[in-house]
PDB file as gemmi writes it, atoms N, CA and C in Angstrom:
CRYST1    1.000    1.000    1.000  90.00  90.00  90.00 P 1                      
ATOM      1  N   UNK A   1     -38.737 123.397-265.633  1.00  0.00           N  
ATOM      2  CA  UNK A   1     -38.571 124.792-265.980  1.00  0.00           C  
ATOM      3  C   UNK A   1     -38.424 125.602-264.694  1.00  0.00           C  
ATOM      4  N   UNK A   2     -37.645 126.644-264.713  1.00  0.00           N  
ATOM      5  CA  UNK A   2     -37.483 127.462-263.522  1.00  0.00           C  
ATOM      6  C   UNK A   2     -38.762 128.204-263.179  1.00  0.00           C  
ATOM      7  N   UNK A   3     -38.914 128.502-261.887  1.00  0.00           N  
ATOM      8  CA  UNK A   3     -40.081 129.268-261.448  1.00  0.00           C  
ATOM      9  C   UNK A   3     -40.100 130.591-262.190  1.00  0.00           C  
ATOM     10  N   UNK A   4     -41.290 131.015-262.584  1.00  0.00           N  
ATOM     11  CA  UNK A   4     -41.424 132.278-263.275  1.00  0.00           C  
ATOM     12  C   UNK A   4     -41.142 132.202-264.765  1.00  0.00           C  
ATOM     13  N   UNK A   5     -40.869 130.996-265.283  1.00  0.00           N  
ATOM     14  CA  UNK A   5     -40.624 130.874-266.714  1.00  0.00           C  
ATOM     15  C   UNK A   5     -41.949 131.055-267.453  1.00  0.00           C  
ATOM     16  N   UNK A   6     -41.885 131.457-268.714  1.00  0.00           N  
ATOM     17  CA  UNK A   6     -43.118 131.686-269.452  1.00  0.00           C  
ATOM     18  C   UNK A   6     -43.778 130.420-269.971  1.00  0.00           C  
ATOM     19  N   UNK A   7     -43.221 129.262-269.669  1.00  0.00           N  
ATOM     20  CA  UNK A   7     -43.789 128.006-270.142  1.00  0.00           C  
ATOM     21  C   UNK A   7     -45.261 127.926-269.762  1.00  0.00           C  
ATOM     22  N   UNK A   8     -46.128 127.539-270.709  1.00  0.00           N  
ATOM     23  CA  UNK A   8     -47.567 127.561-270.444  1.00  0.00           C  
ATOM     24  C   UNK A   8     -48.103 126.404-269.621  1.00  0.00           C  
ATOM     25  N   UNK A   9     -47.252 125.508-269.116  1.00  0.00           N  
ATOM     26  CA  UNK A   9     -47.701 124.292-268.432  1.00  0.00           C  
ATOM     27  C   UNK A   9     -48.824 124.457-267.435  1.00  0.00           C  
ATOM     28  N   UNK A  10     -48.607 125.205-266.363  1.00  0.00           N  
ATOM     29  CA  UNK A  10     -49.646 125.355-265.339  1.00  0.00           C  
ATOM     30  C   UNK A  10     -50.869 126.092-265.847  1.00  0.00           C  
ATOM     31  N   UNK A  11     -50.646 127.045-266.714  1.00  0.00           N  
ATOM     32  CA  UNK A  11     -51.768 127.810-267.245  1.00  0.00           C  
ATOM     33  C   UNK A  11     -52.647 126.948-268.128  1.00  0.00           C  
ATOM     34  N   UNK A  12     -52.086 125.936-268.747  1.00  0.00           N  
ATOM     35  CA  UNK A  12     -52.872 125.001-269.549  1.00  0.00           C  
ATOM     36  C   UNK A  12     -53.919 124.314-268.684  1.00  0.00           C  
ATOM     37  N   UNK A  13     -53.633 124.213-267.398  1.00  0.00           N  
ATOM     38  CA  UNK A  13     -54.548 123.566-266.459  1.00  0.00           C  
ATOM     39  C   UNK A  13     -55.345 124.570-265.651  1.00  0.00           C  
ATOM     40  N   UNK A  14     -55.351 125.827-266.083  1.00  0.00           N  
ATOM     41  CA  UNK A  14     -56.170 126.838-265.431  1.00  0.00           C  
ATOM     42  C   UNK A  14     -55.571 127.440-264.180  1.00  0.00           C  
ATOM     43  N   UNK A  15     -54.260 127.371-264.046  1.00  0.00           N  
ATOM     44  CA  UNK A  15     -53.601 127.958-262.876  1.00  0.00           C  
ATOM     45  C   UNK A  15     -53.205 129.404-263.178  1.00  0.00           C  
ATOM     46  N   UNK A  16     -53.512 130.325-262.275  1.00  0.00           N  
ATOM     47  CA  UNK A  16     -53.083 131.710-262.493  1.00  0.00           C  
ATOM     48  C   UNK A  16     -51.569 131.821-262.333  1.00  0.00           C  
ATOM     49  N   UNK A  17     -51.000 132.875-262.905  1.00  0.00           N  
ATOM     50  CA  UNK A  17     -49.554 133.061-262.826  1.00  0.00           C  
ATOM     51  C   UNK A  17     -49.237 134.465-262.333  1.00  0.00           C  
ATOM     52  N   UNK A  18     -48.127 134.574-261.638  1.00  0.00           N  
ATOM     53  CA  UNK A  18     -47.542 135.859-261.278  1.00  0.00           C  
ATOM     54  C   UNK A  18     -46.189 135.871-261.980  1.00  0.00           C  
ATOM     55  N   UNK A  19     -45.971 136.869-262.839  1.00  0.00           N  
ATOM     56  CA  UNK A  19     -44.761 136.905-263.658  1.00  0.00           C  
ATOM     57  C   UNK A  19     -44.073 138.255-263.539  1.00  0.00           C  
ATOM     58  N   UNK A  20     -42.792 138.266-263.849  1.00  0.00           N  
ATOM     59  CA  UNK A  20     -42.039 139.521-263.877  1.00  0.00           C  
ATOM     60  C   UNK A  20     -42.335 140.264-265.166  1.00  0.00           C  
ATOM     61  N   UNK A  21     -42.392 141.563-265.074  1.00  0.00           N  
ATOM     62  CA  UNK A  21     -42.674 142.433-266.219  1.00  0.00           C  
ATOM     63  C   UNK A  21     -41.394 142.628-267.029  1.00  0.00           C  
ATOM     64  N   UNK A  22     -41.080 141.616-267.840  1.00  0.00           N  
ATOM     65  CA  UNK A  22     -39.908 141.700-268.714  1.00  0.00           C  
ATOM     66  C   UNK A  22     -40.352 141.392-270.141  1.00  0.00           C  
ATOM     67  N   UNK A  23     -39.603 141.890-271.092  1.00  0.00           N  
ATOM     68  CA  UNK A  23     -39.982 141.784-272.497  1.00  0.00           C  
ATOM     69  C   UNK A  23     -40.209 140.343-272.947  1.00  0.00           C  
ATOM     70  N   UNK A  24     -39.399 139.421-272.488  1.00  0.00           N  
ATOM     71  CA  UNK A  24     -39.505 138.023-272.927  1.00  0.00           C  
ATOM     72  C   UNK A  24     -40.829 137.378-272.536  1.00  0.00           C  
ATOM     73  N   UNK A  25     -41.510 137.924-271.552  1.00  0.00           N  
ATOM     74  CA  UNK A  25     -42.766 137.356-271.073  1.00  0.00           C  
ATOM     75  C   UNK A  25     -43.956 137.840-271.909  1.00  0.00           C  
ATOM     76  N   UNK A  26     -43.821 138.967-272.589  1.00  0.00           N  
ATOM     77  CA  UNK A  26     -44.943 139.643-273.246  1.00  0.00           C  
ATOM     78  C   UNK A  26     -45.765 138.744-274.165  1.00  0.00           C  
ATOM     79  N   UNK A  27     -45.139 137.862-274.911  1.00  0.00           N  
ATOM     80  CA  UNK A  27     -45.902 137.027-275.832  1.00  0.00           C  
ATOM     81  C   UNK A  27     -46.613 135.864-275.138  1.00  0.00           C  
ATOM     82  N   UNK A  28     -46.342 135.655-273.861  1.00  0.00           N  
ATOM     83  CA  UNK A  28     -46.906 134.512-273.153  1.00  0.00           C  
ATOM     84  C   UNK A  28     -48.043 134.854-272.202  1.00  0.00           C  
ATOM     85  N   UNK A  29     -48.261 136.130-271.926  1.00  0.00           N  
ATOM     86  CA  UNK A  29     -49.323 136.533-270.994  1.00  0.00           C  
ATOM     87  C   UNK A  29     -49.982 137.822-271.464  1.00  0.00           C  
ATOM     88  N   UNK A  30     -51.175 138.060-270.933  1.00  0.00           N  
ATOM     89  CA  UNK A  30     -51.863 139.334-271.086  1.00  0.00           C  
ATOM     90  C   UNK A  30     -52.015 139.882-269.671  1.00  0.00           C  
ATOM     91  N   UNK A  31     -51.252 140.915-269.327  1.00  0.00           N  
ATOM     92  CA  UNK A  31     -51.278 141.435-267.955  1.00  0.00           C  
ATOM     93  C   UNK A  31     -52.700 141.786-267.502  1.00  0.00           C  
ATOM     94  N   UNK A  32     -53.041 141.304-266.318  1.00  0.00           N  
ATOM     95  CA  UNK A  32     -54.358 141.565-265.760  1.00  0.00           C  
ATOM     96  C   UNK A  32     -55.457 140.675-266.286  1.00  0.00           C  
ATOM     97  N   UNK A  33     -55.181 139.939-267.354  1.00  0.00           N  
ATOM     98  CA  UNK A  33     -56.170 139.033-267.932  1.00  0.00           C  
ATOM     99  C   UNK A  33     -55.783 137.570-267.771  1.00  0.00           C  
ATOM    100  N   UNK A  34     -54.517 137.254-267.993  1.00  0.00           N  
ATOM    101  CA  UNK A  34     -54.061 135.867-267.881  1.00  0.00           C  
ATOM    102  C   UNK A  34     -53.014 135.700-266.792  1.00  0.00           C  
ATOM    103  N   UNK A  35     -52.528 136.809-266.250  1.00  0.00           N  
ATOM    104  CA  UNK A  35     -51.492 136.756-265.224  1.00  0.00           C  
ATOM    105  C   UNK A  35     -51.409 138.084-264.489  1.00  0.00           C  
ATOM    106  N   UNK A  36     -50.833 138.025-263.306  1.00  0.00           N  
ATOM    107  CA  UNK A  36     -50.499 139.238-262.556  1.00  0.00           C  
ATOM    108  C   UNK A  36     -49.039 139.528-262.864  1.00  0.00           C  
ATOM    109  N   UNK A  37     -48.755 140.744-263.266  1.00  0.00           N  
ATOM    110  CA  UNK A  37     -47.392 141.116-263.614  1.00  0.00           C  
ATOM    111  C   UNK A  37     -46.827 142.016-262.525  1.00  0.00           C  
ATOM    112  N   UNK A  38     -45.597 141.728-262.130  1.00  0.00           N  
ATOM    113  CA  UNK A  38     -44.915 142.543-261.112  1.00  0.00           C  
ATOM    114  C   UNK A  38     -43.569 142.998-261.658  1.00  0.00           C  
ATOM    115  N   UNK A  39     -43.071 144.128-261.161  1.00  0.00           N  
ATOM    116  CA  UNK A  39     -41.761 144.589-261.620  1.00  0.00           C  
ATOM    117  C   UNK A  39     -40.668 143.597-261.231  1.00  0.00           C  
ATOM    118  N   UNK A  40     -39.693 143.388-262.113  1.00  0.00           N  
ATOM    119  CA  UNK A  40     -38.596 142.481-261.757  1.00  0.00           C  
ATOM    120  C   UNK A  40     -37.796 143.037-260.588  1.00  0.00           C  
ATOM    121  N   UNK A  41     -37.364 142.154-259.714  1.00  0.00           N  
ATOM    122  CA  UNK A  41     -36.535 142.557-258.586  1.00  0.00           C  
ATOM    123  C   UNK A  41     -37.280 143.314-257.499  1.00  0.00           C  
ATOM    124  N   UNK A  42     -38.601 143.185-257.458  1.00  0.00           N  
ATOM    125  CA  UNK A  42     -39.409 143.899-256.457  1.00  0.00           C  
ATOM    126  C   UNK A  42     -40.124 142.884-255.565  1.00  0.00           C  
ATOM    127  N   UNK A  43     -39.455 142.400-254.522  1.00  0.00           N  
ATOM    128  CA  UNK A  43     -40.062 141.366-253.675  1.00  0.00           C  
ATOM    129  C   UNK A  43     -41.339 141.844-252.989  1.00  0.00           C  
ATOM    130  N   UNK A  44     -41.445 143.125-252.704  1.00  0.00           N  
ATOM    131  CA  UNK A  44     -42.661 143.644-252.059  1.00  0.00           C  
ATOM    132  C   UNK A  44     -43.849 143.552-253.019  1.00  0.00           C  
ATOM    133  N   UNK A  45     -43.637 143.867-254.278  1.00  0.00           N  
ATOM    134  CA  UNK A  45     -44.714 143.741-255.268  1.00  0.00           C  
ATOM    135  C   UNK A  45     -45.111 142.279-255.442  1.00  0.00           C  
ATOM    136  N   UNK A  46     -44.125 141.396-255.416  1.00  0.00           N  
ATOM    137  CA  UNK A  46     -44.410 139.965-255.507  1.00  0.00           C  
ATOM    138  C   UNK A  46     -45.226 139.517-254.304  1.00  0.00           C  
ATOM    139  N   UNK A  47     -44.858 139.961-253.104  1.00  0.00           N  
ATOM    140  CA  UNK A  47     -45.601 139.593-251.899  1.00  0.00           C  
ATOM    141  C   UNK A  47     -47.048 140.080-252.000  1.00  0.00           C  
ATOM    142  N   UNK A  48     -47.239 141.320-252.457  1.00  0.00           N  
ATOM    143  CA  UNK A  48     -48.603 141.864-252.586  1.00  0.00           C  
ATOM    144  C   UNK A  48     -49.426 141.058-253.594  1.00  0.00           C  
ATOM    145  N   UNK A  49     -48.798 140.682-254.706  1.00  0.00           N  
ATOM    146  CA  UNK A  49     -49.504 139.894-255.718  1.00  0.00           C  
ATOM    147  C   UNK A  49     -49.905 138.524-255.167  1.00  0.00           C  
ATOM    148  N   UNK A  50     -48.990 137.894-254.446  1.00  0.00           N  
ATOM    149  CA  UNK A  50     -49.299 136.589-253.838  1.00  0.00           C  
ATOM    150  C   UNK A  50     -50.429 136.743-252.829  1.00  0.00           C  
ATOM    151  N   UNK A  51     -50.336 137.744-251.966  1.00  0.00           N  
ATOM    152  CA  UNK A  51     -51.389 137.974-250.963  1.00  0.00           C  
ATOM    153  C   UNK A  51     -52.737 138.233-251.627  1.00  0.00           C  
ATOM    154  N   UNK A  52     -52.706 139.046-252.687  1.00  0.00           N  
ATOM    155  CA  UNK A  52     -53.961 139.374-253.383  1.00  0.00           C  
ATOM    156  C   UNK A  52     -54.616 138.124-253.960  1.00  0.00           C  
ATOM    157  N   UNK A  53     -53.824 137.283-254.635  1.00  0.00           N  
ATOM    158  CA  UNK A  53     -54.409 136.073-255.203  1.00  0.00           C  
ATOM    159  C   UNK A  53     -54.810 135.070-254.125  1.00  0.00           C  
ATOM    160  N   UNK A  54     -54.038 135.007-253.066  1.00  0.00           N  
ATOM    161  CA  UNK A  54     -54.378 134.089-251.974  1.00  0.00           C  
ATOM    162  C   UNK A  54     -55.707 134.462-251.337  1.00  0.00           C  
ATOM    163  N   UNK A  55     -56.006 135.752-251.302  1.00  0.00           N  
ATOM    164  CA  UNK A  55     -57.222 136.226-250.640  1.00  0.00           C  
ATOM    165  C   UNK A  55     -58.433 136.307-251.572  1.00  0.00           C  
ATOM    166  N   UNK A  56     -58.241 136.083-252.856  1.00  0.00           N  
ATOM    167  CA  UNK A  56     -59.326 136.313-253.815  1.00  0.00           C  
ATOM    168  C   UNK A  56     -59.512 135.118-254.746  1.00  0.00           C  
ATOM    169  N   UNK A  57     -60.282 134.118-254.305  1.00  0.00           N  
ATOM    170  CA  UNK A  57     -60.464 132.927-255.137  1.00  0.00           C  
ATOM    171  C   UNK A  57     -61.146 133.233-256.475  1.00  0.00           C  
ATOM    172  N   UNK A  58     -62.006 134.226-256.516  1.00  0.00           N  
ATOM    173  CA  UNK A  58     -62.667 134.572-257.778  1.00  0.00           C  
ATOM    174  C   UNK A  58     -61.647 135.108-258.783  1.00  0.00           C  
ATOM    175  N   UNK A  59     -60.707 135.915-258.318  1.00  0.00           N  
ATOM    176  CA  UNK A  59     -59.663 136.442-259.210  1.00  0.00           C  
ATOM    177  C   UNK A  59     -58.741 135.322-259.680  1.00  0.00           C  
ATOM    178  N   UNK A  60     -58.406 134.392-258.796  1.00  0.00           N  
ATOM    179  CA  UNK A  60     -57.592 133.241-259.204  1.00  0.00           C  
ATOM    180  C   UNK A  60     -58.313 132.447-260.291  1.00  0.00           C  
ATOM    181  N   UNK A  61     -59.603 132.226-260.090  1.00  0.00           N  
ATOM    182  CA  UNK A  61     -60.383 131.465-261.066  1.00  0.00           C  
ATOM    183  C   UNK A  61     -60.475 132.207-262.394  1.00  0.00           C  
ATOM    184  N   UNK A  62     -60.691 133.518-262.354  1.00  0.00           N  
ATOM    185  CA  UNK A  62     -60.793 134.311-263.582  1.00  0.00           C  
ATOM    186  C   UNK A  62     -59.477 134.284-264.358  1.00  0.00           C  
ATOM    187  N   UNK A  63     -58.384 134.570-263.669  1.00  0.00           N  
ATOM    188  CA  UNK A  63     -57.071 134.544-264.323  1.00  0.00           C  
ATOM    189  C   UNK A  63     -56.760 133.158-264.876  1.00  0.00           C  
ATOM    190  N   UNK A  64     -57.049 132.133-264.088  1.00  0.00           N  
ATOM    191  CA  UNK A  64     -56.775 130.767-264.521  1.00  0.00           C  
ATOM    192  C   UNK A  64     -57.576 130.369-265.750  1.00  0.00           C  
ATOM    193  N   UNK A  65     -58.874 130.719-265.760  1.00  0.00           N  
ATOM    194  CA  UNK A  65     -59.721 130.388-266.919  1.00  0.00           C  
ATOM    195  C   UNK A  65     -59.248 131.146-268.159  1.00  0.00           C  
ATOM    196  N   UNK A  66     -58.934 132.419-267.993  1.00  0.00           N  
ATOM    197  CA  UNK A  66     -58.421 133.201-269.122  1.00  0.00           C  
ATOM    198  C   UNK A  66     -57.093 132.640-269.628  1.00  0.00           C  
ATOM    199  N   UNK A  67     -56.224 132.255-268.697  1.00  0.00           N  
ATOM    200  CA  UNK A  67     -54.924 131.707-269.073  1.00  0.00           C  
ATOM    201  C   UNK A  67     -55.090 130.405-269.852  1.00  0.00           C  
ATOM    202  N   UNK A  68     -56.010 129.581-269.406  1.00  0.00           N  
ATOM    203  CA  UNK A  68     -56.227 128.306-270.108  1.00  0.00           C  
ATOM    204  C   UNK A  68     -56.686 128.554-271.539  1.00  0.00           C  
ATOM    205  N   UNK A  69     -57.652 129.458-271.717  1.00  0.00           N  
ATOM    206  CA  UNK A  69     -58.123 129.773-273.069  1.00  0.00           C  
ATOM    207  C   UNK A  69     -56.987 130.345-273.930  1.00  0.00           C  
ATOM    208  N   UNK A  70     -56.184 131.226-273.338  1.00  0.00           N  
ATOM    209  CA  UNK A  70     -55.066 131.837-274.046  1.00  0.00           C  
ATOM    210  C   UNK A  70     -54.071 130.777-274.516  1.00  0.00           C  
ATOM    211  N   UNK A  71     -53.714 129.864-273.631  1.00  0.00           N  
ATOM    212  CA  UNK A  71     -52.762 128.799-273.970  1.00  0.00           C  
ATOM    213  C   UNK A  71     -53.344 127.888-275.044  1.00  0.00           C  
ATOM    214  N   UNK A  72     -54.619 127.552-274.927  1.00  0.00           N  
ATOM    215  CA  UNK A  72     -55.244 126.690-275.926  1.00  0.00           C  
ATOM    216  C   UNK A  72     -55.242 127.352-277.301  1.00  0.00           C  
ATOM    217  N   UNK A  73     -55.477 128.660-277.347  1.00  0.00           N  
ATOM    218  CA  UNK A  73     -55.473 129.373-278.629  1.00  0.00           C  
ATOM    219  C   UNK A  73     -54.072 129.527-279.197  1.00  0.00           C  
ATOM    220  N   UNK A  74     -53.091 129.816-278.358  1.00  0.00           N  
ATOM    221  CA  UNK A  74     -51.751 130.157-278.831  1.00  0.00           C  
ATOM    222  C   UNK A  74     -50.782 128.987-278.915  1.00  0.00           C  
ATOM    223  N   UNK A  75     -50.931 127.989-278.045  1.00  0.00           N  
ATOM    224  CA  UNK A  75     -49.891 126.963-277.923  1.00  0.00           C  
ATOM    225  C   UNK A  75     -50.384 125.530-278.125  1.00  0.00           C  
ATOM    226  N   UNK A  76     -51.613 125.358-278.600  1.00  0.00           N  
ATOM    227  CA  UNK A  76     -52.114 124.010-278.831  1.00  0.00           C  
ATOM    228  C   UNK A  76     -51.481 123.420-280.084  1.00  0.00           C  
ATOM    229  N   UNK A  77     -51.618 122.140-280.255  1.00  0.00           N  
ATOM    230  CA  UNK A  77     -51.130 121.478-281.462  1.00  0.00           C  
ATOM    231  C   UNK A  77     -51.835 122.054-282.691  1.00  0.00           C  
ATOM    232  N   UNK A  78     -53.132 122.319-282.570  1.00  0.00           N  
ATOM    233  CA  UNK A  78     -53.865 122.914-283.696  1.00  0.00           C  
ATOM    234  C   UNK A  78     -53.307 124.288-284.051  1.00  0.00           C  
ATOM    235  N   UNK A  79     -53.020 125.112-283.039  1.00  0.00           N  
ATOM    236  CA  UNK A  79     -52.450 126.439-283.298  1.00  0.00           C  
ATOM    237  C   UNK A  79     -51.091 126.313-283.967  1.00  0.00           C  
ATOM    238  N   UNK A  80     -50.284 125.377-283.497  1.00  0.00           N  
ATOM    239  CA  UNK A  80     -48.975 125.155-284.115  1.00  0.00           C  
ATOM    240  C   UNK A  80     -49.149 124.730-285.570  1.00  0.00           C  
ATOM    241  N   UNK A  81     -50.063 123.797-285.819  1.00  0.00           N  
ATOM    242  CA  UNK A  81     -50.272 123.292-287.179  1.00  0.00           C  
ATOM    243  C   UNK A  81     -50.756 124.409-288.100  1.00  0.00           C  
ATOM    244  N   UNK A  82     -51.677 125.249-287.629  1.00  0.00           N  
ATOM    245  CA  UNK A  82     -52.152 126.370-288.444  1.00  0.00           C  
ATOM    246  C   UNK A  82     -51.008 127.328-288.780  1.00  0.00           C  
ATOM    247  N   UNK A  83     -50.193 127.651-287.793  1.00  0.00           N  
ATOM    248  CA  UNK A  83     -49.069 128.551-288.013  1.00  0.00           C  
ATOM    249  C   UNK A  83     -48.037 127.957-288.962  1.00  0.00           C  
ATOM    250  N   UNK A  84     -47.759 126.677-288.785  1.00  0.00           N  
ATOM    251  CA  UNK A  84     -46.795 125.993-289.647  1.00  0.00           C  
ATOM    252  C   UNK A  84     -47.314 125.942-291.074  1.00  0.00           C  
ATOM    253  N   UNK A  85     -48.598 125.629-291.248  1.00  0.00           N  
ATOM    254  CA  UNK A  85     -49.192 125.584-292.590  1.00  0.00           C  
ATOM    255  C   UNK A  85     -49.136 126.954-293.254  1.00  0.00           C  
ATOM    256  N   UNK A  86     -49.400 128.002-292.500  1.00  0.00           N  
ATOM    257  CA  UNK A  86     -49.334 129.360-293.052  1.00  0.00           C  
ATOM    258  C   UNK A  86     -47.908 129.688-293.501  1.00  0.00           C  
ATOM    259  N   UNK A  87     -46.921 129.297-292.697  1.00  0.00           N  
ATOM    260  CA  UNK A  87     -45.522 129.536-293.069  1.00  0.00           C  
ATOM    261  C   UNK A  87     -45.156 128.762-294.338  1.00  0.00           C  
ATOM    262  N   UNK A  88     -45.628 127.523-294.437  1.00  0.00           N  
ATOM    263  CA  UNK A  88     -45.353 126.728-295.636  1.00  0.00           C  
ATOM    264  C   UNK A  88     -45.989 127.353-296.871  1.00  0.00           C  
ATOM    265  N   UNK A  89     -47.260 127.791-296.740  1.00  0.00           N  
ATOM    266  CA  UNK A  89     -47.929 128.441-297.875  1.00  0.00           C  
ATOM    267  C   UNK A  89     -47.154 129.671-298.314  1.00  0.00           C  
ATOM    268  N   UNK A  90     -46.703 130.452-297.357  1.00  0.00           N  
ATOM    269  CA  UNK A  90     -45.950 131.659-297.672  1.00  0.00           C  
ATOM    270  C   UNK A  90     -44.637 131.301-298.372  1.00  0.00           C  
ATOM    271  N   UNK A  91     -43.957 130.275-297.900  1.00  0.00           N  
ATOM    272  CA  UNK A  91     -42.686 129.875-298.502  1.00  0.00           C  
ATOM    273  C   UNK A  91     -42.886 129.347-299.921  1.00  0.00           C  
ATOM    274  N   UNK A  92     -43.947 128.598-300.132  1.00  0.00           N  
ATOM    275  CA  UNK A  92     -44.208 128.022-301.449  1.00  0.00           C  
ATOM    276  C   UNK A  92     -44.540 129.114-302.462  1.00  0.00           C  
ATOM    277  N   UNK A  93     -45.258 130.122-302.032  1.00  0.00           N  
ATOM    278  CA  UNK A  93     -45.708 131.164-302.948  1.00  0.00           C  
ATOM    279  C   UNK A  93     -44.757 132.346-303.040  1.00  0.00           C  
ATOM    280  N   UNK A  94     -43.730 132.375-302.233  1.00  0.00           N  
ATOM    281  CA  UNK A  94     -42.767 133.470-302.281  1.00  0.00           C  
ATOM    282  C   UNK A  94     -41.757 133.220-303.392  1.00  0.00           C  
ATOM    283  N   UNK A  95     -41.355 134.272-304.082  1.00  0.00           N  
ATOM    284  CA  UNK A  95     -40.323 134.068-305.106  1.00  0.00           C  
ATOM    285  C   UNK A  95     -39.015 133.617-304.454  1.00  0.00           C  
ATOM    286  N   UNK A  96     -38.357 132.680-305.099  1.00  0.00           N  
ATOM    287  CA  UNK A  96     -37.082 132.186-304.577  1.00  0.00           C  
ATOM    288  C   UNK A  96     -36.021 133.272-304.746  1.00  0.00           C  
ATOM    289  N   UNK A  97     -35.153 133.377-303.771  1.00  0.00           N  
ATOM    290  CA  UNK A  97     -34.080 134.368-303.829  1.00  0.00           C  
ATOM    291  C   UNK A  97     -33.182 134.055-305.017  1.00  0.00           C  
ATOM    292  N   UNK A  98     -32.923 135.057-305.832  1.00  0.00           N  
ATOM    293  CA  UNK A  98     -32.016 134.890-306.951  1.00  0.00           C  
ATOM    294  C   UNK A  98     -32.650 134.288-308.198  1.00  0.00           C  
ATOM    295  N   UNK A  99     -33.917 133.870-308.094  1.00  0.00           N  
ATOM    296  CA  UNK A  99     -34.585 133.282-309.260  1.00  0.00           C  
ATOM    297  C   UNK A  99     -35.041 134.408-310.191  1.00  0.00           C  
ATOM    298  N   UNK A 100     -34.816 134.236-311.465  1.00  0.00           N  
ATOM    299  CA  UNK A 100     -35.218 135.224-312.459  1.00  0.00           C  
ATOM    300  C   UNK A 100     -36.597 134.852-312.957  1.00  0.00           C  
ATOM    301  N   UNK A 101     -37.494 135.825-312.952  1.00  0.00           N  
ATOM    302  CA  UNK A 101     -38.864 135.570-313.428  1.00  0.00           C  
ATOM    303  C   UNK A 101     -38.826 135.327-314.932  1.00  0.00           C  
ATOM    304  N   UNK A 102     -39.649 134.410-315.389  1.00  0.00           N  
ATOM    305  CA  UNK A 102     -39.705 134.064-316.818  1.00  0.00           C  
ATOM    306  C   UNK A 102     -40.543 135.036-317.589  1.00  0.00           C  
TER     307      UNK A 102                                                      
END                                                                             
């Protein structure tokens, strides 16, 4: 995956992330809780974020631990199975399109 992608791989292992503040990332991070967010195309903001995390091991650990919990809740096999089961229940109980009620 390209650098900066929203893939949860590293976060699954408790690694903090620095991501661009773009709409596609929103469902994959909680700014300030699971990742540091910087404006897209702002290398100075990226440098500051890297420097801040490099200098603050407690913040790296906090972000990493939060990210791991977030990924486990949102992207685990159990989370997928729960979501899939909910979708199936909804599909089974929803009226079929074009079906006339008896």
